[in-house]
N, C-alpha and C positions, 0 to 999 in steps of 0.2 A: 902412191903405191897401190898396185893392183891387188884387190882382195884375193885370198887363197881359194882355190877350187879343189874339192876333194871328190874323187870319182869312184873309189873302191877301197876295200880294206886290205888289198894285196900289199904286203910289206909294211903294214901299219905296226908301229912299235909301241908296246906298253911297258912303262917303267914303274915298278913297284918298289917303294922304299920302306924302311923301318920294320922289316920282318913281317910283312903282311901274311896272313894265313895262306898256306900253300893251295887251299881250295880255290882261292881267287886266281892265282896263276894258271891252275889247271883249267878253270872255266874259260879263261881267255885263249889258252892254247887249243883247247878242244874246238873253239870257234874259228880257229885259223889265224890268230894274232901271234906276232913274235913278242915274247915276254922276256924282260930282264928283271931279275930280283936282287935287291940289296938288303942286308940285314940292318943297316944303320941309316940315319938321316944324312943329308948332305948340306954343307954350308952353301951360301948363295953362289959363290964363285964356282964351286964344284958342280952345283946343279945347273948353272948356266952352260957349262961345258957338256953335260950329259943330256940336256933336254933338246938340243937343236933338231934332232930327227924324231922326237917322241910325239906320238899321236895322243896317247892317254897317259896321264900321270896319276899314280896312286900313292897316298902317303897317310901317315897317322898324325900325331899332334906336334911332333918336334920339327919337322921340315917347314921352313918358311918360304912360301911361294909369293915372292915380291913382284912388284911391277917390272923390275929389271929382269927377273926370271921369265915372266910372261912375254916381254918384248923380245926375248932371245929364243923364243920357241915358235917359229913360223908355221910348223905343222901341228901344233897342239890343238886338239879338237875338244877335249873334255878333261876335267880333273875330278878325281874321286878321293874324298876324305874318308878313310876307313875308321871312323870314329864319329862322335856326335858333333864336336866343335869344328868351326871353320874359320875362327879368327886368325889362324896361321896362314890363311890364303887371302890375297888381295882380290876380293870379289869384284870390285869396281873395275880393276884392270882386266880381269877375265871377261867381264861383261862387255867392255869396250872392244874386245877382240872377238866377240861372239862365242865365248867358251863357257858352257854351262858347268856348274860345280854341283856334285852330288855328295851327300854324306849318309850316315847310318843313324837316323834319329831314334830308332826303336831297338836296334839289334842287341845292344848291350844293357838295355834298361834293367832287366831282371838281375843281372850280375851286380850292378851298382846298388840296387835296392837291397839285395840280400846282404851285401857288405855293410851298408849303413845300419840295417837292423841288427846285424850281428855285433857291430861295434858298440851300439847303444847298450846291449846286454852285457858285453864284456866290461865296459867302463863302469856300469852300475854295480858290478860285482867285484871291482878292484882287481881284476885278473892280471893286468899288466904288472902292477906292483907285486902281487903275490907270486907271479911267475918269476920275476927278477930275484926275489928273496930266496926262492928255492934253488935257483941256479947258483946263488951265492952261498948256499948251504944253510940257510936260516929257515926254520919251520915256524910259521906264524898263522895259526888257524884261529880266526875270530870272525864273528858276524857283524861287528860294529861297522856301520856305514854301508854295508852291502845291502842292496835293495833289489826287489823285483821291478820290472818295467810295467807290469800290469797296473793300470790306474794312473800312470804318469801322463802328463800332457806333452805331446809332441808338437813342436812348431816347425812347419815346413815353409821355407822361404823359396818360392819358385814352384808353382804347381803345374809344371809341364808333364812330360811323359814319365820322368823319373819320380818327381814329387807326387804325382797322382797315384802311381802304383805303390810307392812307399806308404801312402795314406791308407790304401786298402789292406796291405799286409800288417801294418802297425795296429790298425783297428782290430784285425783278426786275432792278435795276441793280447788284446785288452788295453791298448793305449787310447787316450782321448786325443783326437787329431785336430789341430788348428793349422791354418795356412794363410800365407800372404802372397799375392802376386800383383804386379803392376797392371795387369789386364784382368778383367773379370773372368773367372773360371767357374764352371759348374762343380759344386761340391759332390764328392763321391761318398757313398755310405753316410755316416753321421758326422763327417768332417765339418768344422766350423770355419767359415772365412773371416779373416780379420780385415778391418778397413784400413788400418795403417800398420807399418812395421813396428812402431812403438807398442801398439796394442798387443801384437803377437809376443814381442820380447818380454813384456811385463807379465804375460799370462802363463807361459809354458815352462816346463821343467827341462826340456831338451830342444835345442835349436839346431836344425840341419839345413845347410844351404845348397840349393840346386838351381842356380841362376845361369844365364848364358854369358857369352863373352863380350857383350856390348861395352864400349868404352866407359859409359856412365856407371858401370858396376865395379870400377877400380876402387879399392878401399871401401867397398859398400858396408862392410862390418869393421868398425874401428873402436877406439876407446869409448866413445859416447854410447855405442850400441852395447858394448860389454857391461858398462855401468847400468844400462837400462834393464838388462836381464835379471832374473830372479837370483837370489843368493843360492849358491850350490848348483847352478845350472850345468848341464852337459852340452858341449858344442861340437858340431861336426861340419867339415867342409870337404865335399867330394865333387865340387863344381869346377871352379877356376882358381888358380893360385893367387892372382892379384885381387881377388874379391875381399880378402881378409888382411888387415894390418897385423902381421905376425908379432911385432914388438908389443902391440897393445894386448894381443892374446896372451903372450908370455906373462906380462904384468898382471893380467887378470887371474891367471893360473897361480902365480906365485903368491898373490894376496889371498887366495882362496875364494875369490869372487866366482870363479868358474871351477866347478868340481873336477872336470876332466875334459879332454878333447881328443878328437881323432881327425887327422889331417892327411889327405891323400894327394893334394895338389899344392904347388908352390910357385911363387912369383918367378923364380929362376930354376929351371930343371935341367940336369945334365942331358946331353944329346945321345950318349951311349952308355950301356951298362958298364959298371966298374969304375966310372968316373967319380971323383971326390964330390961330396955334397955337404953343404952347410946350411943350417937354419937356426934362427933364434929359439926354436922350440926343442932343439936337441938337449938331452940330458934331464928332461923332466919326467919323473916316474909315472905321472898320471896322464901321459900323452901317448897316443898311438900314432906313429908316423909310418906311412906306406908310400912307395914310389909310383904314384899315379897308376894304381892297379885296379881301380874301381870296376872297370869294364874288362879287365884282363883275365877272363876265364876261357877255357877251351870252347865252351858252348857259345859264348858271345863272339869270339873271333871266327868260329865256323859260320855263325849267322851273318856276320859282317862280310866274310869272304864270299858268301853267296849273294847277299843283298846289293852291295855296291857294284860289283861287276854286272849284275843283271840290269841295274839302272843305266850304267854306262853303255852297255851293248844295245840296250833298247833305244838309247839316243843315237848311237852311231849307225845302227842298222835300220831303225824304223822312224827316227825323228822324235820319239817321245821324250818329254822333259818333265814328266810328273815327279814331284818332290825335289826338283832342282832348287837350290837355296838362292840363286841369283838370277834365274832365267824365267821368262814367262812359262807357266806350266801348261802343257798340252798333252792330252792322252789321245792318240790317233787310232783310228780303226785299221784293221788289216787291209792291205792293198795288194792285189795280185795282178795288177795291170802291167804296164810297161816300165814306167819310171816314176820315182818320187823325188822331187827336187826341193831342197831346203834353201830359203833365202833369209839371211839375217841382216837387218839394216837399222840405221838410226831411226828413232820414232819421230818422223816428220811427215807432214801431209803429202799425199799423192803417190807414195811409193807403190802401193798395191795396184793402182791404175797403170803405172809404168811397167810393172811386172806383167800384168795381163795384156798390155799392148804388145809386148814382145811375143807372147804366145799367139795373140790374135793375128799379128802381122805374118806369122809363119803358118797360120792355119792349123795350129795345134789344139786338139780337143782336150779340155780340162774335165776330168771326171770327179775331182774332189779338191777342195781348197780350204785350208784352215789357217786362221790368223789369230795371234795373241800378241798384245802389246803390253808394255810395262817396263818400269825402271829405265826408261830412255831408249829402249830398243823395240823393234818389231820382229816377230818370228812368223814367217809364212811357209807353209808346206803345201806344195801343189802336186797332185797326182795327174799324170797325163798318159795318154795311150799313143801307140805308134812309135816309130823310130825317133830317137833324139837327134836332131840336126847337130852336126859336128861342132858348130860354133855357138850353140844355144847358150851354154853356161858362160861362155866368154861375154856374150851380149848382156846377160843378166848381171855379171859383175861390173859392167860399165855403167849401170844405173847409178846416178849420184846417191851418196849416203849408204851404199852397200858396204857391209862389213865382211860377209862371208857367204859363199854359195857352195852347196854340197849336193851331189847327185848320189842318192843312196843305192839305187838299183835301176 
C-alpha cells in the first residue's frame, strides 16, 4: 500500500464530536478548514462511516477511537482529545499510521482543583445531608460532626498537574498536604512526599485520587486500601472511573469506615445526556455523585477550545509536534523558504540517508533538517529552497518503511 501524500489544507475536513466548545470550530474555520460539529459521541460503526474523508478528528472522553476506526480513515492526519485523558484513543494504532495525538493537559486543571477543594469543604460540613433534609421539610441545625478543613491532612494520590495545583491551594487554606506518586516529584510549598501508598493512607484525613488511565490503575483503590485508611476519612475520585472498586467503597461508607465521598467518574458512563445511569453508590446520603464534570466549566472549555486547535494546526501547517502524547516531540523554527517536507517512517537504520539521497540526486538544496525518533518511528522535517519537482513526494513515499509524506508548503 502506497503511503498517503498530503500537499495542502484545501478541502481538509475537521470533525468535532461531543459538543466541543464553539471557539475550536471558529479557529479552524478562520484558518480555512471545513468543520463539521456534532453534539454527541459516535459508536464505532458510526464513526467509521463518518471518518473516511476526515483530516482532523476532535473528541472528548466518550468517543472510542479504535484500531478499526483508524484503519478506516485514510486521510486522517491528526487527532485532538479536548480533555486530559487519551485512554479512549488507540495511540499505538495512530502511531503506526503516522498520526500524532494531542490533548489538553493543563487547560482544565484549575476547574478540577476548585471542584475537589469545594467538595472537601462541603463533605466536612455535612451539607449534602442537610440540604436533602431541608428539601424534605426537616429542619436539623446542629454542629455535631461538622468540621473545618483547616489543620486536616490531605493525601493526594498522583502529583501531576492537578495534584500539584491542588496541593498549593489546599495548603493556602490551612491543610497539611501529603502526596504519593509512582515517579519522584518535587514537593511544592510544604507538601510532604510519602514513600508508599500505605504510608499516605494511614496518615491523612482526606484521600483524593488524581492518577492517569494506564491499565495498571484499574481497581487501584479497593477493599484493602479502604481498610488501610484512617477511621472517618473522606474520599474523592476525580480521575478515572475504573480506578476505584465502587462496591468496596459502598461497603466502607455503610460501615462508617469512610466518613463521606465525592465521585465524579465511573467505570461505565452514558454516552449522551439524559441516558439512564446506575451506580452502587446511589442512594447514600453522605456521597456526592457528579456526571464527570470536574473540568466542565466555561473557562476550561474555552481554554481547551483554544489550546488543542492551536496544537493541531501547528502540526498540520508547520510540522510542530510539541506536547503530542504519542509522537516524537519537535518544536521547529519558522521557515519562509520554498517548501517544508515531512517524512514519517519506521525507526530503522538508514532512512535519513535514503531521504537525503533523493534530494542530492535531484540537486535540491537543504536549508534545514530536523530529526526525532522514538516509540518505533522516525520524524524528519526537511526545509528546501527552489521549486519542488513534480514527482519528488512520490519518490520519497517509495523509500522502504515510509509511513507518511506531507508537503506543508
